[in-house]
C-alpha positions as CSV (number, residue, x, y, z in Angstrom):
1,X,-140.0,-167.6,-22.8
2,X,-143.3,-166.1,-24.2
3,X,-143.2,-162.5,-25.5
4,X,-145.4,-160.1,-27.5
5,X,-143.7,-159.0,-30.8
6,X,-145.6,-156.4,-32.8
7,X,-149.0,-158.1,-33.2
8,X,-147.9,-161.7,-32.5
9,X,-147.8,-163.7,-29.3
10,X,-144.5,-165.6,-29.6
11,X,-142.2,-168.1,-28.0
12,X,-138.5,-167.1,-28.0
13,X,-136.2,-170.0,-29.0
14,X,-132.5,-170.0,-28.6
15,X,-130.2,-172.2,-30.8
16,X,-126.6,-172.2,-32.0
17,X,-125.2,-171.5,-35.4
18,X,-122.4,-173.9,-36.6
19,X,-119.8,-171.2,-35.6
20,X,-121.1,-171.3,-32.0
21,X,-122.9,-167.9,-32.1
22,X,-126.4,-167.7,-30.6
23,X,-129.3,-167.8,-33.0
24,X,-132.7,-166.4,-31.7
25,X,-136.0,-167.1,-33.3
26,X,-139.5,-165.9,-32.5
27,X,-142.1,-168.6,-33.2
28,X,-145.9,-167.9,-33.3
29,X,-147.4,-169.3,-30.1
30,X,-150.6,-170.2,-32.0
31,X,-149.6,-172.0,-35.2
32,X,-145.8,-172.5,-34.8
33,X,-144.8,-170.4,-37.8
34,X,-141.5,-168.5,-37.7
35,X,-142.1,-164.8,-37.1
36,X,-138.6,-163.4,-36.9
37,X,-134.9,-164.5,-36.7
38,X,-132.1,-162.6,-35.0
39,X,-129.3,-162.3,-37.6
40,X,-126.1,-161.6,-35.8
41,X,-123.9,-161.4,-38.9
42,X,-125.7,-158.6,-40.7
43,X,-128.1,-157.0,-38.3
44,X,-128.5,-153.8,-40.4
45,X,-130.2,-155.9,-43.1
46,X,-132.9,-157.0,-40.7
47,X,-133.5,-153.6,-38.9
48,X,-134.8,-151.6,-41.9
49,X,-138.2,-150.1,-41.4
50,X,-139.7,-152.2,-44.2
51,X,-138.7,-155.5,-42.6
52,X,-141.7,-157.4,-41.2
53,X,-144.2,-155.4,-43.3
54,X,-146.5,-157.0,-45.9
55,X,-145.6,-155.4,-49.2
56,X,-146.1,-156.0,-52.9
57,X,-144.4,-154.8,-56.1
58,X,-146.2,-151.9,-57.7
59,X,-147.3,-154.1,-60.6
60,X,-148.8,-156.6,-58.1
61,X,-146.9,-159.6,-59.4
62,X,-145.0,-160.4,-56.1
63,X,-146.1,-159.9,-52.5
64,X,-145.2,-161.1,-49.1
65,X,-143.5,-160.0,-45.9
66,X,-140.2,-158.3,-46.3
67,X,-137.4,-160.3,-44.7
68,X,-134.4,-158.1,-45.3
69,X,-133.2,-155.0,-47.0
70,X,-129.6,-154.6,-48.2
71,X,-127.5,-152.1,-50.0
72,X,-126.1,-152.8,-53.5
73,X,-124.5,-150.7,-56.2
74,X,-128.0,-150.5,-57.7
75,X,-129.6,-149.2,-54.5
76,X,-131.5,-150.8,-51.7
77,X,-133.1,-154.2,-52.5
78,X,-135.6,-156.3,-50.5
79,X,-136.3,-160.0,-50.3
80,X,-139.5,-161.6,-49.2
81,X,-139.9,-164.2,-46.5
82,X,-140.4,-167.7,-47.8
83,X,-139.6,-166.8,-51.4
84,X,-136.5,-167.5,-53.5
85,X,-133.7,-165.5,-51.8
86,X,-132.0,-165.1,-55.2
87,X,-134.8,-162.7,-56.2
88,X,-134.6,-159.2,-54.7
89,X,-136.7,-156.1,-55.5
90,X,-135.8,-152.4,-55.5
91,X,-137.5,-150.9,-52.4
92,X,-138.8,-148.0,-54.5
93,X,-141.2,-150.3,-56.4
94,X,-142.7,-151.8,-53.2
95,X,-146.1,-150.6,-51.8
96,X,-147.9,-151.5,-48.6
97,X,-150.6,-154.2,-48.8
């Protein structure tokens, strides 16, 4: 199925996780890159207003598209798509690119 998601023309792909739950992906219709994934286990991490936005740290050292935002005892942290998921950044140091 082809759909428009934000500024991308996408193909919706349906797969299964190992536990049998449905996994949905939006794939760019032009270059085949992954645009978004439906995350059934922790949907609140993928629905924050920063997710999908191109951001950088205020010192300019790290930039990319925010993949998820989650709560910790230190406050809200964000990870960037395609980067080491062990690295998370406080959302208060992120600025729009």
